[in-house]
C-alpha positions in Angstrom: -0.2 0.1 0.0 3.0 2.6 0.6 3.0 3.2 -3.3 0.1 4.5 -3.3 0.3 7.0 -0.3 3.4 8.0 -2.0 1.9 8.6 -5.0 -0.9 10.6 -3.2 1.6 12.7 -1.7 3.8 13.0 -4.7 0.5 14.3 -6.7 -0.2 16.8 -3.8 3.7 18.2 -3.8 3.3 18.4 -7.8 0.0 20.4 -7.2 1.7 22.9 -4.7 5.4 23.9 -5.4 4.8 23.4 -9.2 8.5 22.8 -10.2 9.1 19.5 -12.1 12.6 19.5 -11.0 11.9 19.5 -7.4 8.8 17.2 -7.9 11.6 14.6 -9.4 14.1 14.9 -6.6 11.1 14.4 -4.4 9.5 11.4 -5.8 13.5 9.8 -6.4 14.3 10.5 -3.0 11.3 9.3 -1.1 11.4 5.8 -3.4 15.1 5.4 -3.2 15.0 5.6 0.7 13.0 3.0 1.0 13.8 1.0 -1.9 18.1 0.8 -1.0 18.6 2.3 2.6 15.8 0.1 4.0 17.2 -3.5 4.7 15.6 -6.5 5.8 17.5 -9.2 7.5 15.6 -12.3 8.1 13.7 -12.8 11.1 15.5 -9.3 12.1 14.2 -6.0 12.2 14.7 -3.5 9.9 18.2 -2.1 9.1 18.3 1.5 7.6 21.8 1.9 5.7 23.2 5.6 6.1 23.8 6.1 2.4 27.1 4.8 0.6 28.2 3.6 3.8 27.6 -0.1 5.0 26.4 0.6 8.4 23.2 2.7 10.5 23.6 5.6 12.5 21.1 5.6 15.3 20.7 10.0 14.5 20.5 9.5 10.8 18.1 6.7 11.1 15.6 8.5 13.0 16.3 11.9 10.7 15.8 9.6 7.2 12.3 8.4 8.3 11.1 12.0 9.6 9.7 12.5 6.1 7.4 8.9 6.1 5.7 10.3 9.7 3.2 12.0 8.0 2.4 8.8 5.6 2.5 6.4 7.8 -0.2 7.7 9.9 -2.2 6.8 6.6 0.0 3.4 5.9 0.0 0.6 8.1 3.1 -0.7 6.0 5.2 2.3 6.6 4.1 2.2 10.1 5.0 -1.1 10.4 8.7 -0.3 9.2 9.1 2.6 11.6 7.9 0.4 14.7 10.4 -2.3 13.3 13.1 0.8 13.2 12.5 1.8 16.7 13.1 -1.8 18.0 16.0 -1.9 16.2 17.4 1.4 17.7 16.3 0.2 21.1 18.4 -3.1 20.9 21.4 -1.1 19.8 20.9 1.1 22.6 20.9 -1.9 25.1 23.9 -3.4 23.3 26.2 -0.1 23.8 24.9 3.1 24.8 28.1 4.6 23.9 28.2 3.6 20.3 26.9 5.8 17.6 26.9 3.4 14.4 26.0 -0.3 14.0 26.3 -3.0 11.7 23.5 -5.3 10.9 25.1 -8.1 12.6 27.9 -9.1 14.6 30.3 -8.6 11.8 33.2 -6.8 13.2 32.7 -4.5 10.4 34.0 -1.1 10.9 36.7 0.8 12.9 37.3 -2.5 14.8 40.9 -1.3 15.5 39.9 1.5 17.7 41.2 1.7 21.3 37.6 1.6 23.5 35.4 -1.2 24.2 34.4 -2.6 21.0 31.5 -5.0 20.0 31.3 -6.7 16.8 27.7 -5.6 16.0 29.1 -1.6 16.7 30.7 -0.1 13.2 32.0 3.1 15.2 32.0 3.8 18.9 31.8 7.7 19.0 29.6 8.9 22.1 27.5 11.6 20.7 25.0 12.2 23.2 22.0 13.2 20.3 22.5 9.6 19.3 20.7 8.8 22.3 18.1 11.5 21.7 17.1 10.7 18.3 15.8 7.0 19.4 13.6 8.7 22.2 12.4 11.5 19.8 11.3 8.9 17.4 9.7 6.9 19.4 7.3 9.7 20.8 6.8 10.6 16.9 6.0 6.9 16.0 2.7 6.9 18.9 2.0 10.7 18.0 2.1 10.4 14.1 0.3 6.6 14.0 -1.4 5.7 17.2 1.2 2.4 17.7 1.8 1.8 20.9 3.3 -1.6 20.3 7.1 -0.4 20.1 6.5 1.4 23.3 7.3 -2.1 25.8 9.8 -3.4 28.4 12.8 -3.0 26.1 11.8 0.4 25.3 11.8 1.4 29.3 15.0 -0.6 30.1 16.6 1.3 27.2 15.3 4.9 28.4 16.4 4.0 32.0 20.1 3.1 30.4 20.0 6.5 28.3 19.4 8.4 31.7 21.8 6.4 33.6 24.4 7.1 30.8 23.2 10.7 30.9 23.6 11.0 34.7 27.5 9.4 34.4 28.1 12.0 32.1 27.2 14.6 34.0 30.5 13.8 35.8 32.9 12.7 33.3 36.2 12.8 34.8 35.0 10.9 37.9 32.5 8.2 37.0 32.5 7.6 33.4 34.0 4.1 31.9 34.2 5.7 28.4 37.7 6.2 26.8 38.3 6.5 23.0 41.2 6.8 20.9 41.7 6.1 16.6 45.3 5.9 16.3 44.9 6.0 12.3 43.2 9.0 11.4 42.9 12.9 11.4 43.0 14.5 15.0 39.0 15.1 15.0 38.8 11.5 14.7 40.0 11.0 18.4 39.9 12.2 21.7 43.1 14.0 23.7 44.6 13.5 26.9 44.5 9.5 26.5 41.0 8.9 25.2 39.8 10.9 28.2 39.0 14.3 26.2 39.8 17.7 27.4 39.4 18.7 31.1 35.9 19.7 31.8 34.4 21.5 35.2 30.9 20.1 36.1 27.5 21.9 35.1 24.8 20.1 35.3 24.9 19.7 31.4 25.9 15.9 30.2 29.2 15.3 28.7 29.3 14.1 24.4 33.0 13.1 23.0 31.9 13.9 19.8 29.8 16.2 17.7 27.2 15.0 15.5 29.5 15.5 12.3 31.5 12.6 14.2 34.2 15.0 15.0 35.4 15.6 18.4 34.3 18.1 20.7 36.7 20.8 21.3 35.1 21.5 24.4 32.8 18.4 26.2 29.4 20.3 26.7 27.9 20.4 23.4 24.9 23.0 23.9 22.7 21.8 21.2 22.9 18.3 22.0 22.3 19.3 25.6 18.8 20.9 25.0 17.7 18.3 22.1 18.1 15.8 25.7 15.8 18.2 27.5 13.1 17.9 25.0 13.7 14.1 24.3 13.2 13.6 28.3 10.4 15.5 28.4 8.7 13.3 24.9 10.0 10.0 27.3 8.2 11.2 30.1 5.1 11.6 28.3 5.3 8.2 26.6 6.3 6.8 30.1 2.7 8.5 31.8 0.5 8.0 28.9 1.7 4.6 27.3 4.3 2.5 29.4 2.4 3.7 32.6 5.7 4.3 34.4 5.4 7.2 36.8 8.8 6.7 37.9 10.7 6.4 34.9 8.8 9.8 33.9 9.7 11.7 36.9 13.4 10.3 36.4 13.1 11.6 33.2 11.7 15.1 34.0 14.3 15.7 36.9 17.5 15.4 34.4 15.6 17.4 32.0 15.4 20.2 34.5 19.2 19.5 35.6 20.2 19.8 31.7 18.5 22.9 31.0 19.7 24.1 34.3 23.2 23.8 33.3 22.6 25.5 29.6 21.0 28.5 31.0 24.0 29.2 33.8 26.6 27.9 31.0 26.0 27.7 27.4 24.4 31.4 27.0 27.3 33.9 26.7 27.9 37.4 25.4 28.9 38.2 21.8 29.8 41.7 21.2 27.7 41.9 18.0 24.7 39.5 18.6 24.6 39.9 22.1 23.1 37.0 24.5 23.1 34.0 22.3 24.0 30.2 22.7 27.3 29.0 22.4 28.3 25.6 20.5 30.1 24.1 23.2 31.3 25.1 26.7 33.9 23.2 29.0 32.4 24.4 32.4 35.6 26.4 33.4 35.3 29.5 31.5 35.9 28.3 27.9 33.4 28.3 25.2 33.3 27.3 21.5 31.0 29.9 19.4 30.1 28.5 15.9 27.7 26.3 14.6 27.9 22.9 12.8 26.0 21.8 9.6 24.8 18.7 11.4 21.3 17.8 13.5 21.4 18.8 16.3 22.9 22.4 16.0 22.0 26.0 17.0 20.2 26.5 13.7 18.0 23.5 14.4 17.0 24.1 17.8 13.2 24.8 17.0 13.2 21.1 14.7 14.6 19.1 17.5 13.6 21.1 20.9 10.5 22.8 22.5 12.0 26.4 21.2 9.9 29.0 18.9 11.7 29.9 16.0 10.7 33.3 17.2 12.1 33.1 20.7 14.8 36.0 21.4 17.8 33.9 22.0 17.4 32.0 19.6 16.8 34.5 16.7 20.2 36.3 17.8 21.7 33.0 17.7 20.4 32.3 14.2 21.6 35.7 13.1 25.1 34.9 14.4 25.0 31.4 13.0 24.1 32.8 9.4 26.8 35.7 9.4 30.4 35.9 9.0 31.3 35.9 12.5 30.6 32.5 12.2 33.4 30.7 11.2 31.6 27.6 9.7 29.2 30.0 7.6 30.4 30.1 3.9 29.2 32.1 0.7 30.0 31.8 -2.7 28.8 32.5 -6.2 26.2 29.4 -6.0 25.1 29.4 -2.1 25.7 30.5 1.0 25.4 28.6 4.6 26.3 26.6 7.1 29.6 24.2 6.4 31.4 21.7 8.8 35.2 21.4 10.1 34.1 17.7 8.9 34.3 18.7 4.9 36.2 21.1 2.9 36.6 24.5 3.6 34.1 26.6 1.0 32.0 23.7 1.2 27.9 24.1 2.3 25.6 21.3 3.6 22.0 20.7 2.2 21.1 19.6 5.6 21.7 22.6 6.8 20.1 24.8 3.9 17.0 22.8 4.7 17.2 23.2 8.1 17.5 26.7 7.7 14.3 27.0 5.8 12.5 24.7 8.2 13.2 27.0 10.9 12.7 30.4 9.0 9.3 32.1 9.3 9.4 33.8 6.2 7.7 32.0 3.4 9.7 33.6 0.7 13.3 32.5 2.4 11.8 29.0 2.7 10.7 28.5 -1.0 14.2 30.2 -1.9 16.3 27.8 -0.3 14.0 25.1 -1.4 15.0 26.3 -4.9 18.1 26.8 -4.4 18.6 22.9 -3.3 17.0 22.0 -6.4 19.6 23.6 -8.6 23.0 22.4 -7.1 22.6 19.0 -7.1 25.0 18.8 -9.9 22.6 16.9 -12.3 22.7 14.1 -10.0 19.2 14.5 -8.6 20.2 13.6 -5.3 21.3 15.8 -1.9 25.1 15.4 -1.2 26.3 15.9 2.0 28.0 19.3 0.9 29.0 20.9 -2.4 31.5 23.9 -2.9 30.0 27.3 -3.2 31.7 28.1 -6.0 31.0 25.1 -8.2 28.3 22.7 -7.0 29.9 19.8 -9.3 32.3 19.7 -6.4 30.7 17.7 -3.6 31.3 15.0 -1.2 29.2 12.1 -0.5 27.6 10.4 -3.8 24.5 8.9 -1.6 24.1 10.7 1.9 20.6 9.3 2.6 19.7 12.0 5.6 20.2 14.7 2.9 17.8 13.6 0.6 15.2 13.2 3.8 15.6 16.4 4.9 14.9 18.1 1.6 11.7 15.8 1.3 10.9 17.0 4.5 11.2 21.1 3.5 9.3 19.9 0.8 6.5 18.4 2.5 6.4 21.5 5.2 6.1 23.9 2.7 3.1 21.8 1.0 1.8 21.9 4.9 2.1 18.1 4.9 5.0 18.0 7.4 6.3 16.2 10.4 4.5 18.9 12.7 1.5 18.1 11.0 0.9 14.6 12.6 2.9 14.6 15.6 2.3 18.2 17.2 6.1 18.2 17.6 8.4 21.1 16.6 7.8 24.4 18.2 5.2 26.3 16.1 6.5 29.0 13.8 5.9 32.5 13.6 2.5 33.5 12.2 2.7 33.8 8.2 
């Protein structure tokens, strides 16, 4: 039945968007992700490839399926896939809450040589706080979008308790954490300093993260957008715990930790910028240091209204957004074909389609949203795919032939502009300003 819902949605998109180019990219991406990214090992839950790397990232897989949430509300087969993905993510967390990417089975593929506590089912063990946020949020979104509760079971409750325990341990990383990570055959951004412990931090109430959503090492290990994402993920968990799991204790533990993380961000993660005023830092160390930048991956400062309960016209966010989309931000790039967020993860002068889509999804200006969609539609270098990044002066110079998450962000922007997006079926995402 999924093909019927896809066809109906594509027809609605063509009617509203009025662009054959955009419709072609949308149709191809929605079909390709279902056909090529979703893998169904016999007798196992669905495994979602990130694209041209044969592994599943917790973060990526949750983001890859966001455009299908509105469709799953009308299609049982799609709902089955999303429920299966949540179960796969839950089993992955229970296997190792510090891992960011997994193999389809205990094959030993990936970065088995890293100096950390590897399991053969783990592709990579870079601990990123957001890797635990996205599955909790997806579990809530599937429930809200489809009414399904068969994924909200005892295993989900155990995984949620493990997430809370992990985040509490990492509030005091230096004294309590068992996590260490070193990679000896990559660039400095692929490993942690100080013998795998990471750079020094003070206690802030926030939870420590080893790596950014880009899989690059944090410079300072309290990632502010990651902690704000965790606050919202915990509130979503509390709602599930109360209304589906009937576990008031879990709900209380989730809300208590959310309050501590939020207080830590407000105390340590909001800083004064000489031009833009009070803004969110990207990272802080709890010792007086702050990294003022943003990264193209979600959760980013730019993406806060997508992953947090934060309105796009909230004052601190608006000031932060102005900083992020300006030359004051060292990752902002501008050229003859595009301007937007880049990342230290990719070559200089490259902008990320994910970030361009996020900019559109968090804008209160319809003209800006459509302009960004049109920009994405003319910078795919004839591939009709969204890439990881492309050069702002030459879209034909790009990274990643197939990056499924970027495809999905393009589709989410299309659906949102058409009034068919995630927030219409989940009620999640902060309200945009009136348009």
